[in-house]
C-alpha positions in Angstrom: 0.0 0.0 0.0 1.4 3.4 -1.0 1.3 6.5 1.1 -1.5 7.9 -1.1 -3.7 4.9 -0.3 -5.6 3.8 2.7 -7.1 0.5 3.8 -10.8 0.4 4.8 -9.7 0.0 8.4 -7.4 3.0 8.3 -10.0 5.2 6.5 -12.7 4.2 8.9 -10.5 5.0 11.9 -9.4 8.4 10.5 -12.9 9.4 9.6 -14.4 8.3 12.9 -16.7 5.8 11.3 -16.8 2.0 10.8 -15.7 -0.4 8.1 -19.2 -1.6 8.1 -20.5 1.9 7.2 -17.9 2.2 4.4 -18.9 -1.1 3.0 -22.5 0.0 3.0 -21.5 3.2 1.2 -19.8 1.1 -1.4 -22.7 -1.3 -1.8 -25.1 1.6 -2.6 -22.6 3.2 -5.0 -21.9 6.2 -2.7 -18.2 5.5 -2.0 -16.6 2.7 -3.9 -13.0 1.7 -3.2 -10.4 2.9 -5.6 -9.2 -0.7 -5.9 -9.6 -4.1 -4.3 -6.4 -6.0 -3.6 -5.7 -9.6 -4.4 -6.5 -10.4 -0.8 -10.0 -8.9 -1.2 -9.2 -5.9 1.0 -10.6 -2.5 -0.1 -8.3 0.4 -0.6 -9.1 4.1 -1.0 -7.1 6.9 -2.7 -7.1 10.7 -2.2 -10.2 11.2 -4.3 -12.0 8.8 -2.0 -10.9 10.8 1.0 -12.4 14.0 -0.5 -15.6 12.2 -1.4 -16.0 10.8 2.0 -15.4 14.2 3.5 -18.2 15.5 1.4 -20.5 12.6 2.4 -19.8 13.2 6.1 -20.3 17.0 5.8 -23.6 16.5 4.0 -24.8 14.1 6.7 -24.0 16.7 9.3 -26.3 19.0 7.4 -29.1 16.4 7.8 -29.2 14.9 4.3 -30.1 11.3 3.9 -28.0 8.9 1.8 -30.2 9.1 -1.3 -30.1 12.9 -1.2 -26.3 12.9 -0.8 -26.0 10.6 -3.8 -28.0 13.1 -5.9 -25.9 16.1 -4.7 -22.6 14.3 -5.4 -23.8 13.1 -8.8 -24.5 16.7 -9.8 -21.2 18.1 -8.7 -18.3 18.5 -11.1 -16.0 20.8 -9.1 -15.1 19.4 -5.7 -13.1 22.5 -4.7 -16.1 24.8 -5.4 -18.4 22.5 -3.5 -16.1 22.4 -0.5 -15.8 26.2 -0.5 -19.5 26.4 -0.4 -19.7 24.0 2.5 -16.9 25.8 4.3 -19.1 28.9 4.3 -22.0 26.9 5.7 -19.6 25.5 8.4 -18.5 29.1 9.2 -22.1 30.1 9.6 -22.7 27.2 12.0 -19.6 28.0 13.9 -20.8 31.6 14.4 -24.2 30.3 15.5 -22.6 28.0 18.1 -20.5 30.9 19.3 -23.6 32.9 19.9 -25.3 30.0 21.6 -22.3 29.5 23.9 -22.3 33.2 24.8 -26.0 33.0 25.4 -25.6 30.2 28.0 -22.7 31.9 29.6 -24.8 35.0 30.0 -27.6 33.0 31.5 -25.3 31.3 34.0 -23.8 34.6 35.0 -27.1 36.3 35.5 -28.6 33.4 37.5 -25.6 33.4 39.8 -25.8 37.2 40.2 -29.6 37.3 40.7 -30.0 39.5 37.6 -33.1 39.7 35.4 -33.0 37.4 32.3 -33.8 38.8 28.9 -35.5 36.5 26.4 -33.4 37.7 23.4 -30.2 36.9 25.4 -31.4 33.5 26.6 -32.3 32.2 23.1 -29.6 33.9 21.1 -28.2 31.3 18.6 -31.0 28.8 19.1 -32.9 27.6 16.1 -36.2 25.9 17.1 -37.4 25.4 13.5 -34.3 23.6 12.1 -36.3 20.4 11.4 -39.4 22.2 10.0 -38.3 21.9 6.3 -37.6 18.2 6.7 -40.7 17.3 8.6 -42.8 19.4 6.1 -41.3 17.6 3.1 -41.7 14.2 4.6 -45.1 14.4 6.3 -46.6 17.7 5.4 -47.0 21.2 7.0 -49.9 20.1 9.1 -47.7 17.4 10.7 -45.0 19.9 11.7 -47.6 22.4 13.0 -49.3 19.8 15.2 -46.0 18.4 16.5 -44.7 21.9 17.3 -47.9 23.0 19.0 -48.0 19.8 21.1 -44.3 20.2 22.2 -44.9 23.9 23.2 -47.9 22.8 25.3 -45.8 20.6 27.6 -44.3 21.7 30.9 -40.5 21.4 31.5 -41.1 18.3 33.5 -43.3 16.7 30.8 -40.6 17.4 28.2 -38.0 15.8 30.4 -40.2 12.8 31.0 -40.9 12.4 27.2 -37.2 12.6 26.4 -36.3 10.1 29.2 -38.9 7.6 27.8 -37.1 7.8 24.4 -33.8 6.9 26.1 -35.4 4.1 28.1 -37.0 2.6 24.9 -33.7 2.8 23.0 -31.8 1.1 25.9 -34.5 -1.6 26.0 -34.1 -2.2 22.3 -30.3 -2.4 22.7 -30.6 -5.0 25.5 -33.1 -7.0 23.4 -30.8 -7.1 20.5 -27.7 -8.0 22.5 -29.5 -10.9 24.1 -30.8 -12.2 20.8 -34.5 -11.8 21.3 -36.4 -12.2 18.0 -37.8 -9.0 16.5 -41.2 -10.7 16.1 -41.3 -12.1 19.6 -43.4 -10.8 22.4 -40.6 -9.0 24.3 -39.4 -7.1 21.3 -42.9 -6.2 20.1 -43.7 -5.0 23.6 -40.8 -2.5 23.4 -42.0 -1.5 19.9 -45.5 -0.9 21.3 -43.9 1.5 23.8 -42.2 3.3 20.9 -45.5 3.5 19.1 -47.2 5.0 22.2 -44.3 7.4 22.6 -44.8 8.7 19.1 -48.5 9.1 19.1 -48.9 12.3 21.2 -46.5 14.2 18.9 -47.9 13.0 15.6 -51.6 12.3 16.5 -51.8 9.6 13.8 -49.1 7.0 13.1 -49.7 5.0 9.9 -48.1 1.8 8.8 -46.1 3.7 6.2 -45.0 6.4 8.7 -43.9 3.9 11.3 -42.0 1.6 8.9 -40.4 4.6 7.2 -39.2 6.0 10.5 -37.6 2.6 11.3 -35.6 2.9 8.0 -34.5 6.4 9.1 -33.0 4.8 12.2 -30.7 2.9 9.9 -30.0 5.6 7.3 -29.7 8.7 9.3 -27.5 9.0 12.5 -29.6 12.0 13.7 -32.4 9.5 14.5 -30.5 7.9 17.4 -27.1 6.6 16.2 -28.1 3.3 17.8 -25.3 1.2 16.5 -22.6 3.3 18.2 -24.5 3.5 21.4 -25.8 -0.1 21.7 -23.7 -2.2 19.3 -23.6 -2.9 15.6 -26.9 -4.1 14.1 -29.1 -2.4 16.7 -30.6 0.1 14.2 -31.5 -2.7 11.8 -33.0 -4.6 14.8 -35.3 -1.7 15.7 -36.2 -1.2 12.0 -37.2 -4.8 11.6 -39.2 -4.8 14.9 -41.0 -1.7 13.7 -41.8 -3.3 10.3 -43.3 -6.3 12.1 -45.4 -4.1 14.4 -46.6 -2.0 11.5 -47.7 -5.0 9.4 -49.5 -6.6 12.4 -51.1 -3.5 13.9 -51.2 -0.5 11.6 -52.9 0.6 8.4 -52.1 3.2 5.8 
């Protein structure tokens, strides 16, 4: 292996991802190896590094894998694309700096017994960052109902709702690690908890919605990053359990 070439293990380690993820990217044509050695090992060149950087950057922006494939297919100038993304990262950095300063100001005022100002407390926070995605996937009415429901909760209710999500995820992780079948009573009971957890925020959970959300757990790390938290294959386990539940209990 030359200095301008990386094995799949080296590339995964450098990028903070897994060999399994890189193989998946290759299988769907998103990031194919520059060559495959006689031993069957995958190797990646400098062009692959730049392409993987773009993939990871676009995932940070919230794009799913099909959308990333479309973006990369339409690009001809990697430097221009990276310069555009650099500007987006600069914007995000400035937003985070405002957010950090906002929290610092809040802590300082709380310690000093000073009056809080709403514009200072929420500087740098974007409460509508998922509006476009939710609207595109499930419609404007879905986003409005979900946002209205969330705003109606007390702080304690919000904490309880978020904790239930963590508890459900941990239960799925344990079920997967112990080898419980996705269509068995135990796994389906956890899936029922997930369904009940979703209902207040969405009012109606259809078969298509529930199964589609399960696929997002696999495709999009923003929806839990379950493999990193609970072990490889957990996201697929949850998706499959949700598909079984949807087929048995839900309608379109």
